[in-house]
C-alpha positions in Angstrom: -14.0 -31.8 -13.3 -11.8 -30.4 -16.3 -9.5 -27.4 -14.8 -8.8 -26.7 -19.1 -11.3 -23.3 -18.9 -10.9 -21.7 -15.3 -11.7 -18.3 -15.8 -11.3 -15.2 -13.2 -13.3 -12.0 -12.1 -12.4 -9.5 -9.7 -14.9 -11.0 -6.5 -18.2 -9.2 -5.9 -20.5 -8.7 -2.9 -22.3 -12.2 -4.6 -19.5 -13.6 -3.7 -18.9 -13.3 -0.5 -20.8 -16.2 0.4 -18.5 -19.1 -1.4 -15.7 -16.8 0.6 -16.9 -17.6 3.3 -17.1 -20.8 2.7 -13.9 -21.5 2.0 -12.6 -19.9 4.6 -14.2 -21.8 7.4 -12.5 -25.4 5.2 -9.3 -23.6 5.4 -9.2 -23.2 9.5 -5.2 -23.3 9.2 -5.6 -20.0 7.0 -8.2 -18.7 8.9 -5.7 -18.7 12.6 -3.0 -16.7 10.0 -4.7 -14.3 8.7 -7.0 -13.3 12.6 -10.1 -13.3 10.2 -12.6 -13.1 13.3 -16.0 -13.5 11.4 -16.4 -10.0 8.6 -15.2 -10.4 5.8 -15.3 -6.8 5.0 -13.2 -5.2 7.9 -10.8 -8.8 6.6 -10.6 -7.0 3.3 -11.3 -3.6 4.2 -7.6 -4.2 5.8 -5.9 -4.5 2.5 -7.6 -2.2 0.4 -4.2 0.7 0.7 -2.6 -2.0 -1.1 -4.2 -1.7 -5.1 -4.3 -5.8 -4.5 -6.8 -7.8 -6.6 -9.4 -10.3 -5.1 -10.7 -13.1 -7.3 -12.8 -15.4 -7.5 -12.1 -18.6 -9.6 -14.8 -20.5 -12.2 -14.8 -23.4 -14.4 -18.2 -23.5 -16.4 -19.5 -21.3 -13.9 -18.8 -22.5 -10.9 -16.5 -21.2 -8.4 -14.0 -22.9 -7.0 -11.2 -20.4 -6.0 -10.1 -16.3 -4.3 -7.7 -15.1 -4.5 -5.8 -12.0 -3.3 -2.4 -11.1 -5.3 -0.1 -6.7 -5.8 1.2 -6.4 -9.4 3.6 -4.3 -7.4 4.2 -4.3 -3.6 5.2 -1.5 -1.5 8.3 -4.4 0.2 10.3 -4.5 -2.9 7.8 -3.2 -6.1 7.3 -6.5 -6.9 3.9 -8.7 -8.0 2.9 -11.3 -5.1 0.7 -13.9 -4.1 -1.3 -12.7 -1.4 -4.1 -15.6 -0.2 -5.0 -19.0 -2.6 -8.4 -20.4 -1.1 -9.4 -23.7 -3.3 -13.3 -25.3 -2.8 -12.6 -27.9 -0.2 -14.2 -31.0 -2.5 -11.6 -29.4 -5.4 -8.5 -28.9 -3.6 -5.8 -31.6 -4.5 -6.9 -31.7 -8.3 -4.5 -28.9 -10.0 -7.0 -26.0 -9.5 -4.2 -24.5 -7.0 -1.5 -24.5 -9.8 -2.6 -23.4 -12.6 -5.1 -20.8 -11.0 -1.4 -19.5 -10.0 -0.2 -20.6 -13.5 -2.7 -18.5 -15.1 -1.5 -15.9 -12.7 2.4 -15.8 -13.3 1.4 -15.8 -17.3 -0.5 -12.4 -17.0 1.8 -10.7 -15.2 4.7 -11.9 -17.5 3.1 -10.3 -20.5 3.5 -7.4 -18.2 7.1 -8.3 -18.5 7.6 -9.4 -14.8 9.9 -11.8 -14.1 8.8 -12.4 -10.9 6.0 -13.1 -8.7 6.8 -13.6 -4.6 4.8 -15.2 -1.8 4.8 -15.5 2.0 4.2 -18.5 4.8 5.1 -19.0 7.8 8.1 -20.3 7.5 6.2 -23.9 9.9 3.1 -24.3 7.4 4.9 -27.0 5.4 1.5 -28.2 3.2 1.6 -24.3 2.5 4.9 -24.1 0.6 4.6 -27.8 -0.2 2.1 -26.4 -2.3 3.9 -23.7 -3.4 7.0 -25.2 -4.4 5.0 -27.9 -6.7 3.7 -24.2 -8.2 7.2 -23.7 -9.5 8.2 -21.4 -6.1 11.5 -21.5 -5.5 12.7 -20.8 -1.5 14.5 -17.1 -1.3 15.0 -16.3 1.6 13.9 -16.0 5.3 11.9 -12.6 7.0 11.4 -12.3 10.9 8.5 -10.0 11.1 7.2 -6.8 13.1 6.4 -9.3 15.6 9.1 -11.4 15.7 7.5 -14.0 12.7 9.1 -16.6 10.8 8.6 -16.4 7.1 9.7 -17.8 4.2 10.0 -15.6 1.0 9.3 -17.6 -2.1 9.5 -16.5 -5.8 8.0 -18.0 -8.4 10.6 -17.6 -11.6 8.9 -15.4 -14.3 11.2 -16.0 -17.3 
């Protein structure tokens, strides 16, 4: 499938079945996020952060879901919170292209960096973000003792 014409829009109720499908096909993500099979409750946990859930499409077909913040409470910078690509579309450059498009939007707004946090043992996630241009920045420990690799994508 051609990936040159990717579009996105805010997630709607009509997108929930697709979101559930990519969650079912993303067991590691589901485990980390403690999803518990209730999409409304899950998404409600993020409302206070004022981020944006998006559905990404190619030629009208849903291919990915993202969540990002333009302004994180932790450092007042943009953060990528979630990126899930449809199982059949993985390893085809879709996720990297989506990140490039988000980064271009942020750069246009004057941002100089885009952050992501990854559990330090999720090597495939770290490699994916590195392939998309993110660099290792630092390690942080959560309140429950879990270590996260903080990665940054320079937008300069």
